[in-house]
N, C-alpha and C positions, 0 to 999 in steps of 0.2 A: 387344392386339388391335385395331385400328382398327375407328372405328365411324361409320358415314357414314348421315346421315337417320335413325338408330336401329337401325341394322342392319348386321351383320360384313361387311367388305370387306378380304381379304387385299391388301397390295400387293405382297409377294415371297415367296419359297419360306422365309424364314427367321424367318417370323410364324406362333405358334401360331393353331390345333391344328397339330402337325405328324404329318406320317403317317406308318404303321406301315413302309412300305418306304423312307422316307427316313432313317429311324433305322437299318433294318436296311441299308441301304447304307453308312452310316458306320461299322458295325461290319464289315461284309464287306472293306471297302478298308482299312480299320485292321488287321484281321489279315493281309491279302495284304502290305501294306509292312510290318509288325513280321516277318512270316515272311520276307521278301526279306533285309533288312538285319540279322536277329538268325540267322537259319538258313540261307541259300542263300549269302550272300555268305562267311561265315566258312567253309562245306564246301568252297569252291572255292578252287583252288591259286592263288597270286599269281601271276598272267601278263598280261600286255599285253591277253587278251580279256577278263580279269575287271575291269580298269580300263575297259576298252569298254562292257562291259555296265552298270557301275554309274554312269557318265556318262549314257549314255542312259538309263536307267531313272528317273535324276534328274530328268532334263529332260523326259520324259514324264510325272512323278510333279508337277512345277512347273506345267507347262501345264494338267495335269488339274484341281489345285487352282483354277486362275485360272479355268479354263473353267466351273467347277463354281460357284465363286463368282459369276461374271458372270452365269450363266444363270439362278441362283435370285433373284439380288437384283436384279433389272431386271425392271420392271413393264411387261408387255406391254397394258397397259389401254387400250381405245380411249379417246383423249385428249379425245374430245367428249362424255364423261360428266362431263367436271370443267365445262363449260360448265352449270352445274347448271339442271336441268329446261327447260332453252332449246330453243326450237322448232328452228328451222334454223341454224346457227352460218354468220356471213355468208361466211367462208373456203371453204366446202364447198357445192356445188352442191345443189338439195333433191332432184334426181332420185337423188343418189348416198348417199343416207341413209334408213334405216328407223326406225321408232320401236320402242323396246324398252321392252315393258310392267314389267321388273323394274327398270330402272336409271330407267326415267320420263324418257327423253329420247331424242334421235336419235342412231343410230349409223351407220357406214359399213356397208354391203351386206355384206361381208366378215367382219364382226365377228359374233361370236356369244356367248350369254351363256352364261359357266360359272357352276353353280350350287354348285360347291365352294369359288371365289373369291367368288362371288357380284358377280361384273363381268364388262362385257363387253370382250372381247378382242379388237384388231385383227388381220386375219388370222389367225383361230385355227386353229391346228393339231390341239393335243390339251393335256389337262392331265397332266402328268407327276408320278405320285405319286414316283417317285425323290428328283424336285426339290422337290416339295410345292410346286410353280409351274406356271402356265400356260404353253403355249409359242406364241407367235405370231409377228409380223412381226419386231417390235421383238429377241427373243432368239433366232429360229429357227438363225440362223448359228452364235451363241456354243453353243447346245444341240448343234449336230451336230457341229461341233469336240470338244465335251467327249466325248459318246459315241464319235467316232472315236480321239481319245487316249487313252482308256479302254480301248477295245479291243486297240490296240497294246502299252499297258502291261500288262494283262494276258495278250496272246498272248506277249510277251517273258517273262513271269514263269513262265508254264504251261511252254513250251519248255525253259526251265534248269532249272526243279523235275523235267521230266521226265527231264534229262540226269543230273541229280545224283541221283535215285531209281535209276535204273539202274546207275549206277557203285556206290551203296550196296550194289545185291543181289548185284553181282559180286564184291564186296569185303567180306569180314568185318571188315578194319581200317580202313576208307575213313574212317569217324567219327573216328578216333584222331587223323587228320591235323591236326584243329582242336584247338589247347589247351585250350580252355575246354568242348569236350564229351568230354573222356578220361575224366570221371568219369561221364558221363550213359549209360545202359544203350542196348544197341542196340535194343532193343524200343521202347522210348521215343521214341527218334530216328527209326526207321522209322515209327511210327505220326504223327509231327509231319511228316513228308516226305509220306505218303500224304494225310494231311486237308489238308494246304496246296496237294496237286497237285488235289484234288478241288474244292476252293473255286474255284480259278483256273480249273478247266474249266468249273465251272458259271456263273461270271461270264462269262468268256469267252465261252461260247455265246450266252448271253444278249445280248451286245453285238454280237457280230457278227451276230446275225441282227436286231437294231435297225438296225444300219448299214446292211444290205443292205436291210432293208425303206424305210427313206428313200431310199436311192440309189432304188430302184425306183419311190418316189412321185415323186422328182424328175424320173426320166424320163420317166413319165406325166404329168408336170405336173398334180399331185393333191397336195392335204394329207391328213393323216390322217383329217381330218373327212370330207372328201369321200369317202376309201376305204370308212371305216366306212357312211358314206350309201348307197353302192353297193351294198356287201355285204348290206346289210339290204332294199334295194329286190332284190336278185337272190334273196336268202332268202324273201322273202315274196311275189315271183312264183313261185318253184318250188313254194311250200306250196299257192299258189292253184291253178296247175295240176295239182298232186298232187289236189286235193280235187275240183277239175274232173273229172278222169279217175275218180277214185272214184265219183264220182254218176254217170257216164256208164255206168260197167261195171255197178254194183248197181241202178241205178234202173231200174224196168220201168214202161211206161205201162199205167195200168190204164181200161179202159174198162168204163163201168157200164153193164148191159142191164137193159131194162124189158120188161116183157109186153104186149101190145095185148090189146085186146078178145076176139080171137079166140083167146087163149092161146100164143100165136107169140112166143118169147124173140128180142128185136130189140137190136140195138146203137145206142147214140146216136153220131149222126155228130158227131166232133170240128168245131166251131164255129172258125174263124180267129179269131185273136186280134187285137182291136180296139188299133190304134198309137196312140201318144201324139199321132199328129197328127190323126187322126181323131176321138178321143174326147175331149172338151172338158178333163173332169176331169184324164186324164192328161196333156193338153197342157199343163195349167197347171203340175201337178209337175213335169214335165220341166222347165219354164221354171224353176221353184225352183230345182231339183235344180242347174241348169245354172248358175245364179247363186252357189251355194253354192260349186259348184266352181270357178267363177271365182274365188272371194272366196279358197277353199282354196289354190289355186295361188297365190295371191290374198292370202295374208296379207304377200307382198311388194308385191304391186300395191298393197295399201291402206296400204303404209307399217309394217307390222307386222313385228317382228323375228321369224324363225322360233323355234321351242324351243330352249332352251338344252341343249347338248350334254351328254350322261352322261360323269363323270370316267373316264379310261381309262388303261393301262400299254401301249398297242398298240405293238407285237403282244403277244405271251403274256407279257412280262415286264411286257408292257406294257400291254402295254398300255394304257404308258404310255399303262406307261405307261405301257401303257401301259401 
């Protein structure tokens, strides 16, 4: 566990503490890979098609392993934080930097502080719990290749599993064609095929959704973090609009009545509100709020890094997370 300035800072996805989704991914793909070679391949007749499927699956598996290792092992940190507590690095113009109060140094504008890894990530996209690592400018391409390859591999296994399950249900003697399955019960073989199909279907659904989501982000020129912020802003605006409408529908203007010396009830005439420009105190308060507003859009203007993003497996898995 790396300690920097007395605090934990993760360099890559292979460093503890490990995420539960990362461990789950190892079990899921371990089960699918063993199912392919130990169940699906033996149940398939030896034909040129079988050889093609085995070669294709093996190549995809090799690419997946390499991509997952590269994506997890790379450190997407903003390298300016290695200039320990330095103000403005010479090689980067000061206008391109913001100050991160967590890293206690200046970082690039597109960097965000991940509180899970406790570091600023250059061109931050999201924190992927499946890889136990942040995805940023350095490892975004390996990450996208990895999930694309994984979706292809899982889709191939799902399709072949479905074909074999269909043959198994149509032919009572189908499993006896494989020598080492002749002593196995038909019910056990059926259960194995069904479980293998369901696992592959679930993983494929998550992966194809994730790949489609990142293609959508690429088309819109956004990062996952940009998308999350946009959705939060829409949700907040919608909530504010609903509250405003609710107040408008239920609010009733109450006018106080008073009785004059003659005993005749009269209504107070509402006085026009004094504007902030006319009223000295209000004008002073308006200026103060305006200044605070400038600082709040303003964290950037003052060189303060925005609040660190929360970990996610965006979308749903994700949440990626994400």
